[in-house]
C-alpha positions as CSV (number, residue, x, y, z in Angstrom):
1,M,33.3,-8.7,63.8
2,R,35.9,-6.5,63.4
3,A,34.8,-2.6,64.4
4,L,36.9,0.2,63.1
5,L,36.4,2.9,66.0
6,P,36.5,5.3,65.4
7,L,35.5,3.3,62.1
8,L,35.4,-0.4,61.9
9,R,34.6,-3.8,64.0
10,T,35.2,-7.3,63.8
11,G,32.0,-8.5,61.7
12,W,30.2,-10.4,59.1
13,A,32.8,-11.3,56.2
14,W,32.4,-13.5,52.6
15,R,32.6,-16.9,53.4
16,A,35.3,-18.7,51.7
17,G,35.0,-19.7,48.6
18,S,32.3,-17.4,47.3
19,P,32.6,-16.2,44.5
20,A,33.6,-12.4,45.6
21,A,35.2,-13.3,48.7
22,A,37.6,-11.0,50.2
23,R,41.1,-12.7,50.3
24,L,43.9,-12.1,52.5
25,P,47.6,-11.7,50.9
26,R,49.1,-15.7,50.1
27,G,50.0,-17.0,52.9
28,K,48.4,-14.6,55.8
29,S,45.5,-15.9,58.1
30,A,42.9,-13.6,59.7
31,G,45.0,-13.8,62.7
32,P,44.9,-16.0,66.0
33,G,42.0,-14.6,67.4
34,P,40.2,-11.3,69.0
35,H,43.5,-9.8,71.1
36,R,45.5,-9.4,67.7
37,A,42.9,-7.5,65.6
38,M,45.2,-4.1,65.9
39,A,48.1,-5.7,65.1
40,F,47.3,-6.7,61.5
41,Y,46.3,-3.2,60.5
42,R,48.1,0.1,60.9
43,T,47.5,3.5,59.7
44,E,49.7,6.6,58.5
45,E,48.8,10.3,58.9
46,R,49.1,12.5,55.9
47,G,48.3,16.2,56.1
48,Q,48.3,18.3,59.4
49,P,45.5,17.4,62.3
50,Y,42.4,19.8,62.3
51,S,42.8,21.0,59.0
52,P,40.7,19.7,56.0
53,D,43.6,18.1,54.1
54,Y,44.4,15.7,57.3
55,R,44.1,12.0,56.0
56,L,44.4,8.7,58.0
57,F,45.6,5.5,55.6
58,F,45.5,2.1,56.8
59,K,48.0,-0.9,55.7
60,N,47.7,-4.2,56.5
61,V,50.4,-6.6,58.1
62,A,52.6,-6.4,55.1
63,G,52.8,-3.0,54.9
64,H,50.6,-2.4,51.7
65,Y,47.9,0.4,51.9
66,I,44.2,-0.9,51.9
67,S,40.6,0.7,52.2
68,P,39.2,-0.1,55.7
69,F,35.7,0.5,54.4
70,H,36.2,-2.4,51.6
71,D,39.4,-4.3,52.7
72,I,38.9,-5.3,56.2
73,P,36.8,-8.5,56.6
74,L,33.9,-8.0,58.9
75,K,33.8,-11.4,60.4
76,V,36.3,-12.7,62.4
77,D,34.4,-15.7,63.3
78,S,30.9,-16.6,64.6
79,T,30.4,-14.6,67.6
80,E,32.2,-11.5,66.6
81,E,32.7,-8.7,64.4
82,N,35.5,-6.3,63.2
83,G,35.0,-2.5,64.0
84,I,36.7,0.8,63.5
85,P,36.4,3.4,66.1
86,T,36.9,7.0,65.1
87,K,35.7,8.6,68.3
88,R,35.0,8.8,72.2
89,A,35.3,11.9,74.3
90,R,36.0,14.1,72.0
91,N,34.3,16.5,69.6
92,D,36.2,16.5,66.3
93,E,33.6,14.9,63.5
94,Y,35.9,12.2,61.7
95,E,34.3,9.6,59.2
96,I,35.7,7.4,56.6
97,A,35.5,9.4,53.3
98,T,33.7,6.9,51.1
99,K,33.5,9.3,48.0
100,E,38.0,8.8,48.0
101,P,39.9,6.2,46.8
102,L,40.9,4.0,49.8
103,N,38.5,5.3,52.0
104,P,41.0,7.2,54.2
105,I,39.6,8.4,57.6
106,K,39.1,12.6,57.6
107,Q,37.3,15.3,59.4
108,D,34.5,16.1,58.4
109,T,33.4,19.7,57.3
110,K,30.6,22.0,56.4
111,D,30.4,25.2,54.3
112,G,34.0,24.9,54.1
113,K,34.7,24.6,58.0
114,L,35.6,21.2,60.1
115,R,32.9,20.3,62.0
116,F,32.7,19.5,65.6
117,V,29.8,17.9,67.3
118,A,28.3,19.8,70.5
119,N,28.6,19.4,74.0
120,I,25.3,18.8,74.9
121,F,24.9,18.9,79.3
122,P,25.9,16.3,80.7
123,H,28.0,15.3,78.0
124,K,31.2,16.0,77.1
125,G,31.6,15.1,73.5
126,Y,30.8,11.6,72.2
127,I,29.9,8.7,74.8
128,W,31.1,5.5,73.6
129,N,33.9,4.8,71.1
130,Y,31.8,5.5,67.8
131,G,32.9,4.6,64.7
132,A,31.6,1.5,61.6
133,L,31.5,-2.2,60.5
134,P,33.6,-2.5,57.6
135,Q,32.1,-4.0,54.2
136,T,28.6,-2.7,54.9
137,W,26.5,-0.5,53.1
138,E,23.3,1.2,53.8
139,D,21.7,1.2,50.5
140,P,20.0,4.6,49.6
141,H,18.1,3.2,46.9
142,Q,16.6,0.0,48.8
143,K,13.4,1.1,51.2
144,D,14.4,-0.9,54.5
145,K,11.1,-3.4,55.3
146,S,11.4,-2.3,59.0
147,T,12.0,1.0,59.1
148,D,10.1,2.0,55.7
149,C,12.9,4.2,55.1
150,C,16.4,3.8,52.4
151,G,19.7,3.6,54.0
152,D,22.1,6.8,54.8
153,N,24.4,5.8,51.8
154,D,27.2,5.0,54.8
155,P,28.4,2.2,56.2
156,V,26.9,0.9,59.5
157,D,27.8,3.0,62.5
158,I,28.4,1.4,65.8
159,C,28.4,2.6,69.4
160,E,31.1,0.6,71.7
161,I,30.4,0.8,75.1
162,G,33.2,-0.6,76.7
163,S,35.9,1.0,79.4
164,K,38.7,2.0,77.2
165,V,39.1,5.2,75.5
166,L,40.3,4.0,71.7
167,S,42.3,5.6,69.6
168,C,41.1,6.6,65.8
169,G,41.6,3.9,63.3
170,E,41.9,1.2,65.8
171,V,40.3,-2.5,64.6
172,I,38.7,-4.2,67.3
173,H,36.9,-7.5,67.8
174,V,33.2,-6.8,69.1
175,K,30.5,-8.7,70.7
176,I,27.0,-7.3,68.8
177,L,24.8,-6.3,71.7
178,G,21.2,-4.6,70.1
179,I,20.5,-1.8,67.6
180,L,19.0,1.6,67.5
181,A,16.9,2.4,64.5
182,L,17.9,6.1,63.6
183,I,15.7,8.5,61.5
184,D,18.1,11.0,60.1
185,Q,16.3,13.2,57.8
186,G,13.9,10.6,56.4
187,E,16.7,8.2,56.1
188,T,17.7,4.9,58.1
189,D,20.9,5.5,60.1
190,W,21.1,2.4,62.0
191,K,23.6,2.5,65.8
192,I,24.7,-0.8,66.7
193,I,25.6,-1.3,70.8
194,A,28.9,-3.8,71.0
195,I,31.4,-4.2,73.2
196,N,35.1,-5.0,73.2
197,V,35.7,-8.4,73.5
198,N,39.0,-7.5,75.2
199,D,37.0,-5.2,77.8
200,P,37.4,-6.7,81.4
201,E,33.4,-6.8,81.7
202,A,33.1,-8.2,78.2
203,S,31.6,-11.9,79.3
204,K,28.9,-10.4,81.1
205,F,27.1,-8.8,78.0
206,Q,25.4,-11.2,75.7
207,D,22.1,-9.3,74.7
208,I,20.8,-5.6,75.1
209,D,19.4,-6.4,78.4
210,D,22.2,-7.0,79.7
211,V,23.2,-3.7,79.0
212,K,20.7,-2.4,80.9
213,K,21.5,-4.8,83.9
214,Y,25.1,-4.0,84.0
215,K,25.3,-0.4,82.7
216,P,22.1,1.4,83.8
217,G,21.1,4.8,81.9
218,Y,23.8,4.2,79.3
219,L,21.0,3.2,76.8
220,E,18.7,6.0,77.7
221,A,21.6,8.8,77.5
222,T,22.4,7.2,73.9
223,L,19.1,7.5,72.9
224,N,19.1,11.3,74.2
225,W,22.2,12.1,72.8
226,F,21.3,10.7,69.2
227,R,18.1,12.7,69.5
228,F,19.3,16.3,70.8
229,Y,23.3,16.3,69.3
230,K,22.1,18.3,66.2
231,V,19.6,20.8,67.8
232,P,22.6,23.4,68.9
233,E,23.3,23.2,64.9
234,G,19.7,24.6,64.6
235,K,18.0,21.4,63.4
236,P,15.1,19.7,64.8
237,E,15.3,16.5,66.8
238,N,15.9,13.5,65.7
239,Q,13.4,10.7,65.1
240,F,13.3,6.7,65.8
241,A,11.7,4.0,64.3
242,F,10.4,1.6,66.9
243,N,9.5,4.8,69.2
244,G,13.1,5.1,70.4
245,E,13.4,0.9,71.2
246,F,16.5,-0.8,71.3
247,K,16.2,-4.4,69.2
248,N,18.0,-7.0,70.6
249,K,21.3,-8.8,69.2
250,A,19.1,-11.2,66.9
251,F,17.7,-8.2,65.0
252,A,21.2,-6.2,65.0
253,L,22.6,-9.5,63.2
254,E,19.9,-9.6,60.6
255,V,20.8,-6.3,60.1
256,I,24.4,-6.7,59.4
257,K,23.7,-9.6,57.2
258,S,21.4,-7.4,55.2
259,T,24.0,-4.7,54.9
260,H,26.9,-6.7,54.1
261,E,24.9,-8.0,51.1
262,C,24.2,-4.6,50.1
263,W,28.0,-4.0,50.2
264,K,28.9,-7.0,48.0
265,T,26.1,-5.8,45.4
266,L,28.4,-2.4,45.5
267,L,31.5,-4.2,45.4
268,M,30.4,-6.2,42.0
269,K,28.9,-3.3,40.5
270,K,25.3,-4.6,40.5
271,C,24.0,-1.6,42.2
272,D,24.0,2.1,41.7
273,G,26.8,3.2,44.0
274,G,27.0,6.7,43.2
275,A,29.5,8.8,44.3
276,I,31.0,5.7,46.4
277,N,34.7,4.8,46.0
278,C,34.8,1.1,45.9
279,T,38.7,0.9,45.1
280,N,39.8,-2.0,46.8
281,V,43.3,-4.1,47.0
282,Q,42.1,-7.4,48.6
283,V,38.4,-8.5,46.8
284,C,40.3,-9.7,43.9
285,D,36.9,-10.3,41.9
286,S,35.6,-7.0,42.3
287,P,35.8,-4.6,38.9
288,F,37.2,-2.2,41.3
289,H,40.1,-4.2,42.6
290,C,43.5,-2.2,42.3
291,T,47.2,-3.4,42.5
292,Q,49.2,-2.4,45.6
293,E,51.5,-0.2,43.4
294,E,48.1,2.1,42.2
295,A,47.1,2.2,46.0
296,R,50.7,3.5,46.6
297,S,50.4,5.7,43.8
298,I,46.6,7.1,45.3
299,V,48.5,7.7,49.1
300,E,51.6,9.5,47.4
301,L,49.2,12.0,46.1
302,V,48.4,13.4,49.4
303,S,50.4,15.6,51.3
304,S,52.3,14.0,53.9
305,S,52.4,15.0,57.3
306,S,53.5,18.4,58.5
307,N,56.2,19.5,60.5
308,K,54.5,22.8,61.9
309,G,52.4,21.3,64.4
310,R,48.5,20.7,65.6
311,S,46.5,23.3,64.4
312,K,44.3,24.7,66.9
313,E,41.0,22.8,67.8
314,E,37.8,24.8,68.2
315,E,36.8,26.4,71.5
316,Q,34.4,24.3,72.9
317,V,31.2,25.7,75.5
318,W,28.7,23.8,76.8
319,H,24.7,23.7,75.3
320,F,21.6,23.6,78.1
321,L,18.4,22.6,76.5
322,G,16.5,22.4,79.2
323,K,15.0,18.8,78.5
């Protein structure tokens, strides 16, 4: 699967020949293999980093603007997914702008201020490459049969546990290992555990038990990170389905398959997507499909990158929760 890290990874894509299949540009293929994922996608900055107007747009190999949410295929082959990372060992909270046309990456805001994740001892920022799976959607109107809660209205999140710290917006191929069911304010918020297929130790990892074996303590740290990361904001501890148990690869793949089906329904306008923006360039049968020229016009409405330099990042502090 493709993973955009900090946004997507390599994952489930529509099968060729299906009515709503995501089509690549004429004459182009999905690439020779997992080692070339990012070679087929580029990013373009608009606005000034650490400002509310900053956006990171995506382009395909032909140089055309695309949506990382809708236009990057989920599935690379039967064993890998695509993913997009947005952060690791950093504190700025970047996310896919699901309600904006072409869904660029932006820094999240709250009450008009940029958001930064808290440092909760002993962790500094995010402890994995954190991103999302393209072409997945957790439907807020559909109750999950295993958690008894509806989705959180976002693509499925992914925690890539490889050794390399990835750049925001990279598109990588990942091997799915397992999944955690976070319940955030009554909504299901799945967290996929995966590893970059190009990681030096990727061959060791086939399922969630291999994470326990080869990276002891990592899953426990992940559970605690998600349990407490909102506490410094004055919010309660997060809860989990299955008593915080990590489910295995087979379970995770079923969740990915289900959320991909929800996304297809969204893109074909067969459900209520609310404020989600479904503008896309490559899903030709979607009623939200736009031309390359229209996509370029969308980007040109956003201010170009400033030459004034980076704005000052928020001052960092440590939080000791006594647990």
